[in-house]
C-alpha positions as CSV (number, residue, x, y, z in Angstrom):
1,M,62.4,63.4,-41.4
2,Q,60.6,61.3,-44.0
3,V,62.2,58.1,-45.3
4,K,62.7,59.5,-48.8
5,H,64.5,62.6,-47.5
6,K,66.7,60.6,-45.2
7,L,67.5,58.2,-48.0
8,V,68.5,61.0,-50.4
9,L,70.6,62.7,-47.7
10,F,72.5,59.6,-46.6
11,L,72.9,58.2,-50.1
12,S,74.3,61.5,-51.3
13,I,76.9,61.6,-48.5
14,L,77.9,57.9,-49.0
15,L,78.2,58.3,-52.8
16,V,80.6,61.3,-52.3
17,L,82.6,59.2,-49.8
18,L,82.6,56.3,-52.3
19,F,83.9,58.6,-55.1
20,V,86.6,60.0,-52.8
21,S,87.7,56.5,-51.6
22,V,87.9,55.2,-55.2
23,G,89.9,58.3,-56.2
24,V,92.4,57.9,-53.4
25,S,92.7,54.1,-53.9
26,I,93.5,54.5,-57.6
27,S,96.4,56.9,-56.7
28,L,97.9,54.4,-54.2
29,G,100.1,51.4,-55.0
30,A,103.5,49.8,-54.9
31,A,104.3,51.3,-58.3
32,Q,105.1,55.0,-58.2
33,V,102.7,56.8,-60.5
34,D,102.2,60.6,-60.0
35,F,98.7,61.7,-59.2
36,L,98.2,63.8,-62.3
37,S,99.1,60.9,-64.6
38,V,96.7,58.6,-62.8
39,W,93.8,60.8,-63.4
40,Q,94.8,61.7,-67.0
41,V,94.7,57.9,-67.7
42,V,91.3,57.5,-66.0
43,L,89.7,60.5,-67.7
44,S,91.0,59.5,-71.1
45,K,89.1,56.3,-70.9
46,L,85.7,58.0,-70.4
47,P,83.6,57.8,-73.6
48,F,83.0,61.6,-73.8
49,M,86.7,62.3,-73.2
50,N,87.9,60.2,-76.1
51,G,90.6,62.1,-78.0
52,V,90.3,65.2,-75.7
53,I,93.3,64.4,-73.5
54,E,96.6,63.9,-75.3
55,Q,98.7,61.0,-74.1
56,T,101.7,62.2,-72.3
57,W,102.2,59.2,-70.1
58,A,104.1,55.9,-70.8
59,D,102.2,52.8,-71.9
60,S,103.4,51.0,-68.8
61,T,101.6,53.7,-66.7
62,E,98.4,53.1,-68.5
63,T,98.7,49.4,-67.9
64,I,99.3,49.8,-64.2
65,V,96.4,52.3,-63.7
66,W,93.7,51.0,-66.1
67,D,94.5,47.3,-66.5
68,L,95.7,46.5,-63.0
69,R,94.4,49.0,-60.4
70,M,91.0,50.1,-61.8
71,P,89.4,46.7,-62.4
72,R,90.5,45.6,-58.9
73,I,89.1,48.7,-57.2
74,I,85.8,48.4,-59.1
75,L,85.6,44.7,-58.1
76,A,86.4,45.6,-54.5
77,A,83.4,48.0,-54.6
78,I,81.1,45.4,-56.1
79,V,82.1,42.6,-53.7
80,G,81.9,44.9,-50.7
81,A,78.4,46.1,-51.7
82,A,77.3,42.5,-52.3
83,L,78.6,41.2,-48.9
84,A,77.1,44.1,-47.0
85,L,73.7,43.7,-48.8
86,A,73.7,40.0,-48.1
87,G,74.6,40.6,-44.5
88,A,71.7,43.0,-44.1
89,I,69.3,40.5,-45.6
90,Y,70.6,37.6,-43.4
91,Q,70.3,39.8,-40.3
92,G,66.7,40.7,-41.2
93,V,65.6,37.2,-42.1
94,L,67.2,35.5,-39.2
95,R,66.4,38.3,-36.8
96,N,70.0,38.1,-35.5
97,P,72.3,41.1,-35.5
98,L,75.3,38.8,-35.4
99,A,74.4,37.0,-38.7
100,D,76.7,37.5,-41.7
101,P,76.9,36.2,-45.3
102,F,78.9,33.1,-44.2
103,I,76.6,31.8,-41.6
104,L,74.9,29.2,-43.8
105,G,78.0,27.7,-45.3
106,V,78.0,29.5,-48.6
107,S,81.5,30.8,-48.1
108,S,82.8,27.4,-47.0
109,G,81.2,25.7,-50.0
110,A,82.6,28.3,-52.5
111,S,86.1,27.9,-50.9
112,F,86.0,24.2,-51.2
113,G,85.0,24.4,-54.9
114,A,87.9,26.9,-55.5
115,A,90.3,24.7,-53.7
116,L,89.5,21.8,-55.9
117,V,90.1,23.9,-59.0
118,F,93.5,25.1,-57.6
119,A,94.6,21.7,-56.3
120,F,93.8,19.6,-59.3
121,G,94.1,22.3,-62.0
122,F,91.0,21.2,-64.0
123,Q,89.2,23.5,-66.4
124,V,85.9,23.2,-68.1
125,V,86.7,23.7,-71.8
126,W,83.8,26.0,-72.6
127,L,84.3,28.0,-69.4
128,G,88.0,28.5,-69.7
129,R,89.4,30.9,-67.1
130,F,85.9,31.4,-65.7
131,T,86.0,27.8,-64.4
132,L,87.2,29.0,-60.9
133,P,84.4,31.5,-60.2
134,V,81.7,29.3,-61.7
135,V,82.7,26.2,-59.7
136,A,83.0,28.3,-56.5
137,F,79.6,29.8,-57.1
138,L,78.0,26.4,-57.7
139,F,79.6,24.8,-54.7
140,G,78.5,27.7,-52.5
141,F,74.9,27.5,-53.7
142,S,74.9,23.7,-53.2
143,A,76.0,24.2,-49.6
144,L,73.0,26.4,-49.0
145,M,70.6,23.8,-50.5
146,V,72.1,21.1,-48.2
147,V,71.6,23.4,-45.2
148,Y,68.0,24.2,-46.1
149,F,67.3,20.5,-46.6
150,L,68.7,19.6,-43.2
151,A,66.8,22.4,-41.5
152,R,63.5,21.6,-43.1
153,V,60.9,19.8,-41.0
154,G,57.7,19.2,-42.9
155,N,56.9,22.5,-44.6
156,K,58.6,24.7,-42.0
157,V,62.1,25.8,-41.2
158,R,62.9,27.2,-37.8
159,M,65.7,29.8,-37.6
160,E,67.5,28.0,-34.7
161,T,67.6,24.8,-36.8
162,I,68.9,26.5,-40.0
163,I,71.7,28.2,-38.1
164,L,72.7,24.8,-36.5
165,A,72.5,23.2,-39.9
166,G,74.8,25.9,-41.2
167,V,77.3,25.1,-38.5
168,V,77.2,21.4,-39.2
169,V,77.6,21.9,-43.0
170,Q,80.4,24.4,-42.5
171,S,82.3,22.0,-40.2
172,F,81.9,19.1,-42.7
173,I,83.0,21.3,-45.7
174,G,85.9,22.6,-43.5
175,A,87.1,19.0,-43.0
176,C,86.9,18.4,-46.8
177,L,88.8,21.6,-47.5
178,S,91.5,20.6,-45.0
179,L,91.8,17.2,-46.8
180,V,92.2,19.0,-50.2
181,M,94.8,21.3,-48.8
182,A,96.7,18.3,-47.3
183,L,96.8,16.6,-50.7
184,S,97.9,19.7,-52.6
185,N,101.5,20.5,-52.7
186,E,102.6,23.4,-55.0
187,Q,99.1,25.0,-54.9
188,L,98.8,25.1,-51.1
189,Q,99.9,28.7,-50.8
190,T,97.6,29.8,-53.5
191,I,94.6,28.1,-51.8
192,V,95.4,29.6,-48.4
193,F,95.9,33.1,-49.8
194,W,92.6,32.8,-51.8
195,M,90.8,31.6,-48.6
196,M,91.9,34.7,-46.8
197,G,90.4,36.9,-49.4
198,S,92.3,38.3,-52.4
199,L,91.6,40.4,-55.5
200,T,95.0,39.7,-57.2
201,L,93.5,37.5,-60.0
202,T,91.2,40.4,-61.1
203,D,90.8,41.9,-64.5
204,W,87.9,43.5,-66.3
205,S,86.4,40.1,-67.3
206,Y,85.8,39.2,-63.7
207,N,83.8,42.4,-63.2
208,Q,81.7,41.5,-66.2
209,F,81.1,38.1,-64.8
210,V,80.0,39.1,-61.3
211,F,78.4,42.5,-61.8
212,P,75.2,41.3,-63.6
213,V,74.5,38.7,-61.0
214,I,74.9,41.1,-58.1
215,L,73.0,43.9,-59.9
216,L,70.0,41.6,-60.5
217,G,70.1,40.3,-56.9
218,T,70.2,43.9,-55.6
219,I,67.2,45.0,-57.7
220,I,65.2,42.0,-56.5
221,A,66.2,42.5,-52.8
222,L,65.0,46.1,-52.9
223,F,61.5,44.9,-53.6
224,F,61.5,42.9,-50.3
225,T,62.1,45.8,-48.0
226,R,58.5,45.7,-46.7
227,E,58.7,42.0,-46.0
228,L,62.0,42.4,-44.1
229,N,60.4,45.2,-42.0
230,M,57.4,42.9,-41.2
231,L,59.7,39.9,-40.4
232,G,61.6,42.2,-38.0
233,L,58.4,42.5,-36.0
234,G,58.0,38.8,-35.6
235,E,56.5,35.9,-37.6
236,E,53.0,36.3,-36.3
237,V,52.8,40.0,-37.1
238,A,54.3,39.3,-40.6
239,H,51.7,36.6,-41.2
240,H,48.8,38.8,-40.2
241,S,50.2,41.6,-42.5
242,G,49.9,39.3,-45.5
243,V,53.5,38.1,-45.7
244,S,53.9,34.4,-46.6
245,V,56.6,33.9,-44.0
246,Q,58.1,30.5,-45.1
247,K,58.2,31.4,-48.8
248,T,59.5,34.9,-48.2
249,R,62.2,33.6,-45.9
250,F,63.3,30.9,-48.4
251,Y,63.4,33.4,-51.3
252,L,65.5,35.9,-49.3
253,L,67.9,33.2,-48.0
254,V,68.4,32.0,-51.6
255,L,68.8,35.5,-52.9
256,A,71.3,36.5,-50.2
257,S,73.3,33.3,-50.7
258,L,73.4,33.8,-54.5
259,I,74.7,37.3,-54.0
260,T,77.3,36.0,-51.5
261,G,78.3,33.1,-53.7
262,A,78.8,35.4,-56.7
263,A,81.0,37.7,-54.6
264,V,83.0,35.0,-52.9
265,S,83.6,33.2,-56.2
266,V,85.8,36.1,-57.4
267,S,87.3,37.3,-54.2
268,G,87.7,34.5,-51.8
269,A,86.3,34.5,-48.3
270,I,86.3,38.0,-47.0
271,G,84.8,38.2,-43.5
272,F,83.2,40.9,-41.4
273,V,82.0,43.1,-44.2
274,G,78.4,41.7,-44.0
275,L,78.5,41.9,-40.2
276,V,79.9,45.3,-39.6
277,V,78.5,47.5,-42.3
278,P,74.7,46.7,-41.9
279,H,75.0,47.1,-38.2
280,I,76.6,50.5,-38.4
281,V,74.0,51.6,-40.9
282,R,71.3,50.3,-38.5
283,L,72.8,52.2,-35.6
284,I,72.7,55.5,-37.7
285,V,69.3,55.3,-39.5
286,G,67.3,52.8,-37.5
287,A,65.6,49.5,-38.3
288,D,63.8,50.5,-41.6
289,Y,65.0,48.2,-44.4
290,R,64.0,50.8,-47.0
291,L,67.1,52.6,-45.7
292,I,69.3,49.8,-44.5
293,L,69.5,47.9,-47.8
294,P,70.6,50.7,-50.2
295,L,72.8,52.4,-47.6
296,S,74.5,49.1,-46.7
297,L,75.2,48.6,-50.4
298,I,77.1,51.8,-50.7
299,G,78.7,51.5,-47.3
300,G,80.0,48.0,-48.1
301,A,81.6,49.3,-51.3
302,I,83.4,52.1,-49.3
303,F,84.5,49.7,-46.6
304,L,86.1,47.2,-49.0
305,V,87.7,49.8,-51.3
306,G,89.4,51.3,-48.3
307,A,90.4,47.9,-46.9
308,D,91.9,46.9,-50.3
309,A,93.9,50.1,-50.4
310,V,95.4,49.3,-47.0
311,A,96.1,45.7,-48.0
312,R,98.0,46.9,-51.1
313,T,100.0,49.6,-49.5
314,I,100.7,49.0,-45.8
315,L,103.6,46.6,-46.5
316,A,104.3,47.5,-50.1
317,P,105.5,45.9,-52.3
318,R,104.2,42.9,-50.4
319,E,100.4,42.6,-50.3
320,L,98.4,41.4,-47.3
321,P,95.3,39.2,-47.8
322,L,92.2,41.3,-47.9
323,G,90.4,39.2,-45.3
324,V,93.2,40.0,-42.8
325,I,92.5,43.7,-43.1
326,T,88.7,43.3,-42.7
327,A,89.2,41.0,-39.7
328,F,91.5,43.6,-38.0
329,L,88.8,46.2,-38.6
330,G,85.8,44.0,-38.0
331,A,86.8,41.8,-35.0
332,P,86.8,44.7,-32.4
333,F,83.4,45.7,-33.6
334,F,82.2,42.1,-33.4
335,A,83.5,41.9,-29.8
336,Y,81.5,45.1,-29.1
337,L,78.3,43.5,-30.4
338,L,78.9,40.5,-28.3
339,R,79.3,42.6,-25.2
340,K,76.2,44.6,-26.0
341,A,74.2,41.5,-26.6
342,K,75.4,39.9,-23.4
343,R,74.4,43.0,-21.3
344,A,70.9,43.0,-23.0
345,Y,70.4,39.3,-22.3
346,F,71.4,39.4,-18.6
């Protein structure tokens, strides 16, 4: 089957699954809202349905469905798509199936920036309530720049070196983060909950903040599918195919880290999405990044929307951190990858 036909087929299947998962997730929650009312509220908000559906539900129902659940579910889809896309890029650039969006310290840097905001409560006047995501984003990107500077030898960056530099920077930032947590009192629980991944602070403005960044990053990433395919064949093959290996690698690492930083800045550190989803896609459709990138995007959205629904409902009215659910789902798969890699090596 040709690549275009496979892409259309699998995209169609995944988009249907995404629509179903969003529909089910909207209907679930601690507050009891009947299924019909949920969808009446949602449909009434569509531009072409304005005034067609007569309001028969309470204002509180509309607040729960449209102002609380809907922006959270949409953000879960955006963040899941971003982390899965970034994971696919990292795995392609680093040629490591165990790479994920947090391997270069971006997540640790963003968490440190967010912890500073929580612990000391400062706000930039002209940023207002967006101080948290902006500071987290900038700290995450700064962590990447430090990693790349440490890994750079002359004009070249070896993959082994950049991974080791990522480990060093993550360890140092982890120590700084522990210090901030030790100095914080009332905000300690908030910091810990955010670090485990949470979408509780979500409203429509957060979607408007993060969506343009991730959309632009996604569009740019889709133009690099050929380069990722060439890098997968080795640096020498990529070089002889006309790919500027060092520049392409740098651009893709920065791009993936920007996407990761934008996602983490509004959701906290949610692990395993960028590891599990691209690998499942790769097992199904093969190693062609013309398929892996767009399918990972939709697959990540489905994965995190489903995980968020579980986090909100499994112990309702209590809510579990989103990162806990993704870890429970992702850790067994990670163990499987390790076993598989071990058998291949020996």
